[in-house]
N, C-alpha and C positions, 0 to 999 in steps of 0.2 A: 408261653406265648409272648410275642413281641408287642410293642405299643400299638402297632396298626391292627393287629388281630384283636387285641383287647378292645380298641375303639370300634371296630366293625361289629363285634359281638355285642357290646353295650348298646350300640345304635339299633341293632336288630331287636334286642330284648326290649328296648323302650317302645319301639314301633309295634312289636307283637303284643305287648302286655295290655294295651288299651286302658291303662291305669298308671298312676304314679308308682315308681319303684325306688326304694331307698338303697343306699350302699350295701347293706347287708344282704338284701334280697338279690341284688345284682351279683354279688360275690358268690352267693349259694348256687347260682345258675351255672357257674363254671365247673368243669370236672375237677375233682379234688386234687389231682396231680398237677393241674395247670392253673389252679386258683391264683389270681393276682392279688397283690396287696391292695388295701382300700385306697391308698394314695395313688396307685396306678389307675383305679377306676375313676377317681375324681379327676385325674389328669385327662383321661379319655373324655369325660363329660365336658371338661373345659374346652378341649380341642374341638369337639363336635359343635359346641356353642359357638365358638369362633368361626367355624366353617359355615354354620348356618347364617351368619350375619348378612343382612341384605337379601335374604331369601324369604320364601313364603312361610317357612316353619322356624321354630325355635325351641330351645330346651328351657323349661321353666321349673324352678324348684318351689314346690308347694309343701304343705304341712306333712304329707305322706311320703315325699320323696321327689323324684325327678320324673318329668314326662316330656314327650315331644308333642307340640301343639301347633296349629296353624296361627299365624299372626292375625290380629284383629282386622287389618286391612284386607285380608283375603276372605274373611267370613262371609261378608255381604255378597261376594261374587260366587261363593260356593254353596249358598243356602239351598239351591235346588237339589243338591245331593241328598239332602235330608227330607224325607217324606213327611215326618212329624212336624207339626206346627210348633214353634217355640212357645214355651209356657207363658202365660200372662198372669200378672200379678196385680192385685188390688192395692190401693194406697194403704188400706188398713193393714194388710198383710206385711207390706214392705216396711211400714212404720214400726210394727210389732217386732219384726226381725231386726231392725236397726237398734231398737231399744234393747233387745236381748244381747246383741253383739257388743254394744258400747257400755252397757250397764250390768252385765252379768256378774254374779248370779242375781237374777231378778224374779220376783213372783208376778203372777197375773195380776194381783191386786196392785202392785207397783206400776205395772204397765198401764193399768186402767186409771190410776191416779195422775199419771203424766199426761196421758192422751185425753183424759176427760170423758172417755166413753168406754163401754164394756167391750171386752175382748171375746168374741164368739169362740165357742169350742172348735168350730170348723177351721179357724185360722190356726190355732195351736196344733190341731191334727194335721193340717197341711204341712206345716214346718217340720213336724216329727216324721211324717211319712217320707218327706224329701231327705230325711237324715241330716238336716241342717241344725236342728235343735234337740236337746235331750234334757232330761231331768237330772240335775247334778246334786240334788239334796233336798232337805226340807227345813224351812225356817223354824226355829225353836220358839214358836209362839202358839197360842191356842188355835187348834185346827191344823197345825203343821202344814202350811201351804207349800206346794212344790216350788222349787227354785229352778229356773231354766238357764241353760248356757249353750253356746254353740259347740259344733263338733269338728272333727278334722275333715269331714266331708264338706262342711260349710266353707272351710278354708280352701280346700282343693277346688271346689266349684268356682270360687271367685278369684282363684289364682294367688292366694295369699300363703305365706310361709308361716306366719304367726299373727296374733291379734294386733300386735303393734304396727303391722303393715296396713291396717285399715286406714283409709283417708280421713283426715280430720272432719268432724261433724259438730258444728257449733249448736245446732238445734234442729228440731224436726222439720222446720220450714225449709231447710237446706237439703231435703231428701232428693230432689231432682238432680242436684249437683252430685250427690253420692251415687245415684243411679247411673249417671253418665260415667263416672270414674270407675264403677264396677262392671261397666258394659252390659247392663241389664236391659231387657226389652222395655217397650213403652209401658207405663203403669196406668191401669185403669182407675180413673178418678172416682172417689166415693163422695157423691154430692151431699150426703148427710153429715160428713165429717169435716170439721174445720179445725186444723191444728196449727194454723199460722201463729197463734199467739203462744205456743209452747216454746220456751227458750231456755229451759233448765236442764238441758242435755249437754254436759260438758264435753270438750274435745278429749280424745283419748291420747294421753301422753305416756310414753313407755316408762318414764321415770316415776310416775305417780305410784306404781304398784311396788316399787322397790322399798318405799318407806313404810308400807303397810303389809306386814306378814300375811294377814288374812287375805288381802287382795291378791298377793302373789300367789297364795295357795290356789285361789280360784282360777287365776290366769293359767297357771300351770295345768290344772285339772281340765280346763276347757280346750287347751291347745294340745296337750300331749297324750290324752287318753282317747280311745275309740268310744263311740256312743254306746250306751247301755242298750242292748236289744229289746229289753223288757219295755212294754208299752206302759206309759203313765196313764193312771186313771184320771179321767176328765171330771172336773168339778162342774156342778150345774151352774148356769150363769144366765143372766137376762139377756134378751136379744137386743142389740143396739146397732152394731156395724152391720152392713150388708154382708151376707155370707159369702165366703170366698167361692167363685164359680168353679165348679168341677174339682173342688178340693179333695174329695174322696176318690176321684178318678185317677187314672195313671198319671204320674208326673214324670217329666223327662229328666 
């Protein structure tokens, strides 16, 4: 196959898949006798990306591979194509997800210590049902509490290739800026939760994990492995935050 045929085939595959495809997956789609080199597939993707420049679609590289997606500027005009309403997030859920993303591996107790309120089982369940969060281990302390980390699905959903691509977040009071940068819908305010005083969430720096082998281990685990399909057992917890509306219902 020549370069043009490879490019056309890769483009068709990315459009048909409806999900990210990595180089190996794209290569496997070709007939064995015409299978191009990985470098040729990468060249085809680069060419397509250049051709899409200035158009309404683009090729994005996320944790699971490459995908064709519409540009943010077109999404508002095309929302009528989707009958389902966009998911709504409570501030409690969004802050919990932010803490897991920036401080993983982290236990529910750690999250509660930082936020100053209890984390309802409904919030953790919602994040796990969306396949954004998974149990990555248990802390070696009495009770062996579960430690949570993000998944490849989390990175794919937010258009990230790795955790280091997360925008800086100085503290939880900066959650609105983070919501805008990740292109999330409006967040429902929890009138009972005040976290403006929380300032002990450090920015994520890529070089921080290089000096700490344990941190590097967890970074690699959270980014490079698919989520464990086994459901985590939820611990009993006092009710404090407003429960996430429709958390057990279908999530987009």
